[in-house]
C-alpha positions as CSV (number, residue, x, y, z in Angstrom):
1,M,-28.9,-64.4,15.5
2,G,-30.8,-65.2,18.7
3,A,-32.8,-63.6,21.5
4,G,-32.2,-65.3,24.3
5,P,-30.2,-63.7,27.4
6,A,-26.5,-63.9,25.8
7,N,-27.9,-61.7,22.7
8,L,-30.2,-59.8,25.1
9,S,-27.2,-58.8,27.0
10,L,-25.3,-57.7,23.9
11,A,-28.2,-55.2,22.8
12,A,-28.7,-53.8,26.2
13,L,-25.0,-52.9,26.6
14,A,-24.6,-51.9,23.1
15,A,-27.9,-49.6,23.5
16,P,-26.0,-46.4,24.9
17,I,-22.8,-47.0,22.0
18,P,-22.9,-44.5,19.5
19,E,-20.7,-46.3,17.5
20,I,-22.5,-49.6,16.9
21,S,-25.5,-50.6,15.0
22,L,-27.1,-53.8,15.9
23,H,-30.0,-56.3,14.6
24,I,-30.9,-59.4,16.7
25,L,-32.4,-61.9,14.9
26,E,-35.3,-63.9,16.6
27,R,-37.2,-67.0,14.7
28,S,-39.7,-67.0,17.4
29,E,-42.7,-64.6,17.1
30,A,-42.6,-63.2,20.3
31,P,-40.3,-63.4,23.4
32,S,-40.3,-66.6,25.7
33,W,-37.8,-68.3,27.8
34,H,-37.7,-72.1,28.5
35,P,-41.7,-72.0,28.2
36,G,-41.8,-75.7,28.5
37,L,-40.6,-75.6,32.0
38,L,-42.0,-72.5,33.6
39,L,-43.5,-74.8,36.7
40,D,-45.9,-73.0,39.2
41,G,-43.1,-72.3,41.9
42,A,-40.1,-73.2,39.8
43,L,-37.2,-70.8,41.4
44,M,-33.6,-69.3,40.0
45,Q,-30.8,-71.0,40.9
46,T,-28.8,-67.5,40.3
47,S,-28.9,-64.4,42.0
48,P,-31.5,-62.0,40.1
49,L,-28.5,-59.6,40.2
50,K,-26.6,-62.3,37.3
51,D,-29.1,-60.0,35.0
52,L,-28.5,-59.2,31.5
53,V,-26.5,-56.1,32.4
54,T,-25.6,-55.7,36.3
55,P,-22.4,-57.4,36.5
56,A,-21.0,-55.4,33.6
57,D,-23.1,-52.1,34.2
58,P,-24.7,-51.2,37.7
59,T,-25.9,-48.1,36.3
60,S,-27.9,-49.7,33.3
61,A,-31.4,-49.0,32.6
62,Y,-31.9,-52.9,31.5
63,S,-31.5,-53.9,34.9
64,F,-33.6,-56.4,36.8
65,L,-33.8,-53.5,39.6
66,A,-34.6,-51.3,37.3
67,Y,-37.5,-53.5,36.3
68,L,-38.7,-54.4,40.0
69,H,-38.6,-50.6,40.4
70,E,-40.5,-49.2,37.1
71,K,-43.2,-52.2,38.1
72,R,-43.4,-50.7,41.5
73,R,-42.2,-54.2,43.1
74,L,-39.1,-52.9,44.5
75,Y,-39.7,-52.4,48.3
76,Q,-42.0,-55.6,48.2
77,A,-39.1,-57.8,46.7
78,I,-36.8,-56.7,49.5
79,V,-39.0,-57.2,52.2
80,R,-39.3,-61.0,50.4
81,G,-36.2,-61.4,49.9
82,I,-34.3,-60.6,46.6
83,A,-32.6,-64.3,46.1
84,S,-36.0,-65.7,46.0
85,V,-37.1,-65.3,42.2
86,G,-39.7,-67.4,40.6
87,R,-38.3,-68.4,36.7
88,S,-41.4,-66.8,35.5
89,E,-40.8,-63.6,37.4
90,F,-37.1,-63.8,35.3
91,E,-39.1,-64.6,31.8
92,D,-41.1,-61.5,32.3
93,Y,-38.5,-59.6,33.4
94,L,-36.3,-60.6,30.0
95,K,-39.7,-59.6,28.0
96,W,-39.7,-56.3,29.9
97,A,-36.3,-55.6,28.6
98,T,-37.1,-57.2,25.3
99,E,-39.5,-54.4,24.7
100,K,-37.4,-51.5,25.5
101,L,-34.9,-52.6,22.9
102,A,-35.8,-51.7,19.4
103,N,-33.3,-54.0,17.8
104,V,-35.2,-56.6,18.5
105,Q,-36.5,-58.2,15.7
106,F,-39.2,-61.4,15.9
107,G,-40.3,-64.1,13.4
108,E,-37.2,-63.3,11.2
109,Q,-35.6,-67.0,10.9
110,V,-32.2,-66.9,10.1
111,I,-31.6,-70.2,7.0
112,A,-28.0,-68.8,6.0
113,V,-24.8,-67.5,7.0
114,E,-22.8,-66.9,3.5
115,L,-19.2,-65.5,2.8
116,R,-19.7,-62.9,-0.2
117,G,-16.3,-61.3,-0.8
118,D,-15.2,-59.5,2.4
119,A,-18.9,-59.6,4.4
120,F,-21.3,-62.1,5.5
121,S,-24.5,-62.3,3.5
122,I,-27.2,-63.5,6.0
123,A,-30.5,-64.6,4.1
124,T,-34.0,-65.2,6.5
125,N,-37.0,-65.5,5.9
126,R,-38.0,-62.2,5.0
127,R,-34.7,-60.3,3.6
128,N,-31.3,-60.6,3.4
129,Y,-28.6,-58.7,5.4
130,Q,-24.8,-57.7,4.5
131,T,-22.4,-57.8,7.7
132,R,-18.9,-57.6,8.7
133,T,-19.2,-58.7,12.2
134,T,-21.9,-61.7,13.2
135,V,-22.3,-63.0,16.7
136,V,-24.5,-66.3,17.3
137,G,-26.4,-67.1,20.0
138,V,-28.8,-69.1,19.7
139,G,-28.2,-71.4,22.8
140,R,-28.3,-75.3,23.1
141,V,-30.2,-77.8,21.6
142,P,-31.9,-81.0,24.1
143,S,-29.9,-84.2,24.4
144,V,-32.0,-87.0,23.7
145,P,-30.7,-90.7,24.3
146,D,-30.8,-93.2,21.1
147,W,-33.2,-95.1,22.1
148,S,-36.1,-92.6,22.4
149,R,-35.2,-91.2,18.7
150,N,-38.2,-92.9,17.2
151,A,-40.8,-92.8,20.0
152,P,-44.2,-91.2,19.5
153,E,-43.5,-87.4,20.4
154,N,-46.2,-86.9,22.0
155,Q,-45.4,-89.8,24.6
156,V,-41.9,-89.7,24.9
157,F,-40.6,-86.1,24.9
158,H,-37.9,-84.1,26.5
159,A,-38.3,-81.6,29.7
160,S,-37.6,-78.1,28.0
161,T,-41.2,-78.9,26.0
162,F,-43.0,-80.6,29.2
163,L,-45.8,-77.6,29.3
164,L,-45.9,-77.3,25.5
165,R,-47.2,-80.8,24.9
166,R,-50.8,-82.5,25.6
167,R,-51.2,-83.0,29.3
168,E,-53.6,-86.4,29.6
169,F,-52.0,-87.5,32.1
170,P,-54.6,-88.7,34.7
171,N,-54.7,-92.4,35.6
172,K,-51.2,-92.7,33.1
173,R,-48.0,-94.0,34.4
174,V,-45.4,-91.8,34.4
175,V,-41.3,-92.5,34.0
176,V,-39.1,-89.4,34.8
177,V,-35.6,-90.0,33.2
178,G,-32.6,-87.9,34.9
179,G,-31.8,-86.6,38.0
180,G,-31.5,-82.4,37.7
181,Q,-33.2,-80.1,38.7
182,S,-35.4,-80.3,35.5
183,G,-36.0,-83.9,36.6
184,A,-37.1,-82.8,40.3
185,E,-39.0,-80.1,39.6
186,I,-41.2,-82.2,37.2
187,F,-41.3,-85.0,39.5
188,L,-42.6,-82.8,41.9
189,H,-45.1,-81.4,39.4
190,L,-46.7,-84.3,39.1
191,L,-46.0,-86.3,42.4
192,T,-48.6,-83.3,43.6
193,G,-51.5,-83.9,40.8
194,A,-50.6,-80.9,39.4
195,C,-51.6,-83.0,36.1
196,G,-54.2,-85.1,37.6
197,A,-53.9,-88.4,39.7
198,L,-51.4,-90.7,38.1
199,G,-51.4,-94.5,38.2
200,A,-47.4,-94.7,38.4
201,L,-44.6,-92.8,38.7
202,A,-41.4,-93.2,38.3
203,W,-38.3,-91.5,38.5
204,V,-35.2,-92.7,37.0
205,T,-31.2,-91.6,37.0
206,R,-28.1,-93.0,36.9
207,R,-26.3,-90.7,39.7
208,A,-25.8,-92.2,43.0
209,S,-28.5,-90.5,44.7
210,I,-30.6,-87.2,43.8
211,F,-28.0,-84.9,44.5
212,A,-28.4,-81.1,46.0
213,L,-26.8,-78.0,43.9
214,E,-23.1,-77.1,45.2
215,D,-23.5,-73.5,46.0
216,S,-21.1,-72.8,48.8
217,P,-18.9,-69.4,48.8
218,F,-16.0,-71.1,47.2
219,V,-17.6,-73.5,44.4
220,N,-19.2,-70.0,43.0
221,E,-16.0,-68.8,42.5
222,W,-16.3,-71.2,39.5
223,F,-18.6,-68.5,38.0
224,F,-15.9,-65.7,38.3
225,P,-14.4,-64.6,35.0
226,Q,-10.9,-65.3,36.3
227,F,-11.8,-69.2,36.2
228,G,-13.0,-68.9,32.6
229,A,-9.7,-67.7,31.9
230,W,-7.4,-70.3,33.3
231,F,-9.8,-73.0,32.1
232,L,-9.3,-72.0,28.5
233,E,-5.2,-72.6,28.7
234,Q,-5.7,-76.3,30.0
235,S,-5.9,-79.1,27.9
236,D,-8.7,-81.1,26.5
237,A,-8.1,-83.8,29.1
238,A,-8.1,-81.5,31.9
239,R,-11.0,-79.5,31.1
240,K,-13.4,-82.7,30.3
241,Q,-12.1,-83.7,34.2
242,T,-12.6,-80.6,35.8
243,L,-16.5,-80.0,34.1
244,E,-17.4,-83.7,35.5
245,R,-16.0,-82.7,39.1
246,Q,-18.4,-79.8,38.7
247,V,-21.7,-81.4,37.4
248,L,-23.1,-80.4,40.9
249,A,-22.6,-76.9,41.0
250,S,-24.7,-76.6,37.8
251,D,-26.8,-79.5,37.5
252,G,-28.0,-80.4,41.5
253,V,-31.1,-80.0,42.8
254,N,-32.5,-76.8,44.7
255,P,-32.2,-78.0,48.5
256,A,-36.0,-76.1,48.6
257,T,-37.3,-78.6,45.9
258,L,-35.5,-81.6,47.5
259,R,-37.6,-81.0,50.4
260,A,-40.9,-80.3,49.2
261,I,-40.3,-84.0,47.3
262,Y,-39.4,-85.6,50.5
263,N,-42.2,-83.8,52.6
264,A,-44.7,-84.6,49.3
265,L,-43.4,-88.4,49.8
266,Y,-44.1,-88.6,53.7
267,D,-47.3,-86.9,53.2
268,R,-48.2,-89.5,50.5
269,E,-47.5,-92.3,53.5
270,V,-50.3,-90.4,55.8
271,R,-52.9,-89.9,53.5
272,R,-53.4,-90.6,49.1
273,G,-55.3,-87.7,48.0
274,S,-54.0,-87.0,44.9
275,Y,-50.9,-88.9,44.8
276,P,-50.1,-91.3,41.9
277,A,-50.7,-94.9,43.4
278,Q,-47.8,-96.3,43.1
279,V,-44.3,-94.3,43.3
280,E,-41.0,-95.2,42.4
281,I,-37.3,-93.5,42.4
282,R,-34.4,-95.1,41.1
283,V,-30.8,-94.3,41.6
284,D,-27.6,-95.6,40.3
285,T,-29.8,-97.1,37.5
286,M,-29.2,-96.2,33.7
287,A,-32.2,-96.1,31.1
288,E,-31.0,-98.3,27.9
289,E,-34.0,-99.6,26.0
290,L,-37.5,-98.9,24.9
291,R,-39.5,-101.5,23.6
292,A,-43.5,-101.7,22.7
293,T,-45.8,-98.7,22.0
294,S,-48.8,-98.0,24.5
295,P,-47.5,-98.8,26.8
296,F,-44.0,-98.8,26.6
297,R,-41.3,-101.1,28.8
298,L,-38.7,-99.5,29.5
299,G,-35.3,-101.2,30.2
300,V,-33.1,-100.1,33.1
301,R,-29.9,-101.6,34.3
302,Q,-28.4,-100.7,37.9
303,Q,-24.6,-99.7,37.3
304,A,-23.5,-101.1,40.6
305,T,-25.0,-104.8,40.1
306,G,-26.1,-105.1,36.5
307,V,-29.2,-106.1,37.5
308,R,-31.8,-105.2,34.9
309,A,-35.6,-104.2,35.0
310,E,-38.7,-102.8,33.3
311,H,-40.8,-100.0,33.5
312,V,-44.7,-99.9,32.0
313,A,-44.7,-96.4,30.8
314,D,-47.6,-95.1,29.1
315,I,-45.4,-91.3,29.1
316,I,-41.8,-90.5,29.5
317,V,-40.3,-87.4,30.1
318,L,-36.3,-86.8,29.3
319,A,-34.8,-84.8,31.8
320,T,-32.0,-85.3,30.1
321,G,-30.0,-81.9,29.5
322,Y,-28.5,-80.5,26.2
323,R,-25.6,-80.6,23.9
324,T,-24.2,-77.5,22.1
325,E,-24.4,-78.0,18.0
326,I,-23.2,-76.1,15.1
327,P,-26.5,-74.4,13.8
328,P,-27.8,-75.6,10.8
329,F,-27.6,-71.8,9.0
330,L,-23.6,-72.0,9.3
331,E,-23.4,-75.3,7.0
332,P,-22.5,-72.7,4.1
333,V,-19.0,-71.4,5.9
334,A,-18.7,-75.0,8.1
335,N,-15.8,-75.8,6.4
336,R,-13.9,-72.4,7.1
337,L,-14.4,-73.1,10.9
338,S,-12.3,-74.8,13.5
339,I,-14.6,-77.7,15.4
340,V,-14.1,-79.4,18.5
341,S,-15.7,-82.2,19.8
342,A,-16.9,-82.0,23.6
343,P,-18.4,-84.9,26.0
344,G,-21.9,-85.2,25.9
345,G,-21.8,-85.3,22.0
346,S,-21.7,-81.6,22.1
347,R,-19.6,-80.1,19.0
348,E,-18.2,-76.4,19.5
349,I,-17.1,-73.6,17.2
350,V,-13.3,-73.1,18.5
351,V,-13.3,-69.5,20.1
352,G,-10.4,-67.6,21.4
353,K,-10.3,-65.4,25.1
354,E,-13.0,-62.7,22.9
355,F,-15.4,-65.5,21.7
356,R,-14.3,-64.9,18.2
357,A,-14.2,-67.9,16.2
358,R,-11.4,-69.6,14.3
359,F,-12.4,-68.7,10.9
360,D,-10.7,-69.3,7.6
361,G,-12.1,-66.4,6.0
362,P,-11.2,-62.6,5.5
363,E,-9.7,-60.6,8.7
364,S,-12.5,-58.1,8.0
365,C,-15.3,-60.6,8.7
366,R,-15.5,-61.4,12.1
367,L,-17.7,-64.2,13.7
368,Y,-18.1,-64.7,17.6
369,V,-20.2,-67.4,19.5
370,Q,-22.6,-66.7,22.9
371,N,-23.0,-69.6,25.3
372,G,-21.6,-72.1,22.8
373,A,-18.4,-73.2,24.2
374,R,-19.0,-74.8,27.5
375,F,-15.7,-77.2,27.1
376,Q,-13.7,-74.1,25.8
377,H,-14.9,-71.5,28.5
378,G,-15.9,-73.7,31.4
379,I,-18.9,-74.3,33.4
380,A,-20.1,-70.3,33.4
381,D,-20.4,-70.5,29.7
382,T,-23.8,-72.0,29.5
383,N,-24.9,-70.7,32.8
384,L,-26.5,-66.9,33.8
385,S,-24.1,-65.8,35.4
386,L,-20.9,-64.4,33.3
387,V,-23.4,-63.4,30.2
388,P,-23.0,-59.4,30.7
389,W,-18.9,-59.7,31.2
390,R,-19.1,-62.3,27.8
391,A,-21.3,-59.7,26.0
392,S,-19.2,-57.1,27.3
393,T,-15.9,-58.7,26.2
394,V,-17.4,-59.2,22.5
395,L,-18.6,-55.6,22.6
396,N,-15.5,-54.5,23.5
397,S,-13.7,-56.4,20.8
398,I,-15.9,-55.2,17.8
399,I,-15.8,-51.6,19.0
400,G,-12.0,-51.8,19.4
401,R,-12.0,-50.2,22.6
402,V,-12.8,-50.9,26.1
403,A,-16.4,-49.5,26.6
404,Y,-16.8,-52.3,29.4
405,D,-14.3,-52.8,32.2
406,C,-14.0,-56.8,31.6
407,G,-11.0,-57.5,34.2
408,P,-11.1,-60.4,36.5
409,A,-13.2,-59.9,39.9
410,T,-12.0,-59.5,43.3
411,G,-11.9,-63.7,44.7
412,A,-10.7,-65.9,48.0
413,L,-9.2,-68.3,45.3
414,K,-6.3,-67.8,43.1
415,W,-5.7,-69.2,39.4
416,H,-3.2,-68.8,36.9
417,G,-0.6,-70.0,39.6
418,A,-0.5,-66.5,40.7
419,V,2.2,-66.1,44.1
420,P,0.9,-63.4,46.5
421,E,2.7,-60.2,46.7
422,S,3.3,-61.3,50.3
423,A,5.0,-64.5,49.6
424,R,7.0,-62.8,47.2
């Protein structure tokens, strides 16, 4: 269930395995990947080689390199630099792979998953399915602060829907809340006049500054399979502390985006052009309260001093991240699942090493969860980095044999407290 990268990877890697019959059910009518955030010039923060299949099977016909070859762009991509892949191009790659996979069914919304005897009964808006194995890969949901919940949705909305909203921004006063990559991209988009000349633009983040993405080689080993295995063995308190320390490795801002913002702010000092009449960036500042409507009064508090202020705004964009929730269609079996509360208001289904849910049902019924166990499997779980590895792990478990090698990668860092051979 769900046709995002997680289950598309599962479908692509399952394609050459004869003993598995797979149906991917997706409620959308057509393939799409973060359509509300496909801003012009937005770049991927992960290597395109961390695609649907390459780390698990570099020879697969569904790889990003195969896509470039078929599109006759491979030579040009090599010259341009394979690391500089735009988000729009990666979405086109996902659409290309989807069109080649015969087992992805769009416009089919899962309504309920029930247990009937020794099998799952899956009801959709079109038909019913009977199966003993279900894989959930529906992704995360936008996280919005309590103070924004009752505001008009065309004036206060989550960044994930930015390009899908009515965008009558000229002369408006806009506030962007959130200091990660999405907040930075939207701030730059608005600052440079892509939505017309604004009356005022403000950017508010509770972080101490606008921090760059942590992208060093050693930091990137957090996105290796063996780190996830180590993370799974830690206590809840240790996991929470580790994730807090890792935030800039997944939600820092691309240095190129930071440079573009700073250059635009400098250029605004030289010539007004189509820049907003007023621009303000507030760091170490918490948005806390929303009063009045049209215009709004957004109450903020400077965390170090406690000083409070207000921003008058016509539009507020919430770049406030995502959380994991239990999908509503699992409600009929929810009382048979183990649930763990995670930081940020997330609720995760408890899964094991093979991403199989802890399920109080017949042993023949297996439920797997993809992209829904960040608090259990670590920072990479909601990132593209380990998508093929996780899908391979799930497939191996389903078919009961090793179709793909899911062993640890070579790395410079050692986990599990292992002692090197040379030191024994």
